C-alpha positions in Angstrom: 23.2 41.5 -36.0 23.2 39.4 -39.1 26.4 38.9 -41.2 24.6 40.6 -44.1 24.2 43.9 -42.2 27.7 43.8 -40.8 29.1 43.3 -44.3 26.9 46.1 -45.6 28.2 48.5 -42.9 31.8 47.4 -43.6 31.6 47.8 -47.4 29.6 51.1 -47.3 32.2 52.6 -44.9 35.1 51.5 -47.1 33.4 52.7 -50.3 32.3 56.0 -48.8 35.8 56.6 -47.4 37.4 55.9 -50.8 35.0 58.3 -52.6 35.5 61.0 -50.0 39.3 60.7 -50.3 39.0 61.0 -54.1 36.9 64.1 -53.8 39.2 65.8 -51.3 42.3 64.9 -53.3 40.9 66.4 -56.5 40.9 69.9 -54.8 37.8 71.0 -56.6 37.2 73.9 -54.2 35.7 74.6 -50.8 32.2 73.3 -51.5 33.4 70.0 -53.0 36.0 69.5 -50.3 33.3 70.1 -47.7 31.1 67.5 -49.5 34.0 65.1 -49.3 34.2 65.7 -45.5 30.4 65.1 -45.2 30.9 61.7 -46.9 33.9 61.0 -44.6 31.5 61.6 -41.7 29.0 59.0 -43.0 31.9 56.6 -43.5 33.2 57.1 -40.0 29.8 56.7 -38.4 29.2 53.5 -40.4 32.6 52.1 -39.5 32.1 53.0 -35.8 28.9 51.0 -35.9 30.5 48.1 -37.7 33.5 48.2 -35.4 31.6 47.9 -32.2 28.9 45.4 -33.5 31.4 43.0 -35.0 33.5 41.2 -32.4 36.7 41.3 -34.4 36.6 45.0 -35.5 36.8 47.1 -32.3 40.1 48.7 -33.6 38.4 50.1 -36.6 35.6 51.4 -34.5 38.0 53.1 -32.1 40.0 54.6 -35.0 36.9 56.0 -36.6 35.8 57.7 -33.4 38.9 59.8 -33.8 38.4 60.2 -37.5 34.8 61.3 -36.9 36.0 64.2 -34.9 38.6 65.1 -37.5 36.0 64.9 -40.3 33.6 67.1 -38.4 36.3 69.7 -38.2 36.6 69.5 -42.0 32.9 69.9 -42.4 33.0 72.9 -40.1 36.0 74.5 -41.9 34.9 74.0 -45.5 31.0 74.2 -45.2 29.9 75.9 -42.0 32.4 78.4 -40.8 31.7 81.9 -42.1 35.0 83.1 -40.8 37.1 81.1 -43.2 34.8 82.0 -46.1 34.9 85.7 -45.4 38.7 85.7 -44.8 39.2 84.2 -48.2 37.0 86.7 -50.0 38.2 89.8 -48.1 40.4 92.2 -50.1 44.0 92.3 -49.0 
């Protein structure tokens, strides 16, 4: 793969991860936190690809395999799980 595409993957992954961290840290509510986790997922996927396509970045690829799973849990929890949404809106 050309250096241009490897750098594009690297910098997109870094920028997306930074944006996602900002969104999650602002605590703007369930929907926005979920959006942050979706962006984290795209960052992880990109850094996995970069990590295993660049000879010197396998550690980042491996780390992002784990982060990908964690970020998918965040997407599930904040955007997809009806249980956590209904528990919050239930009277009690």
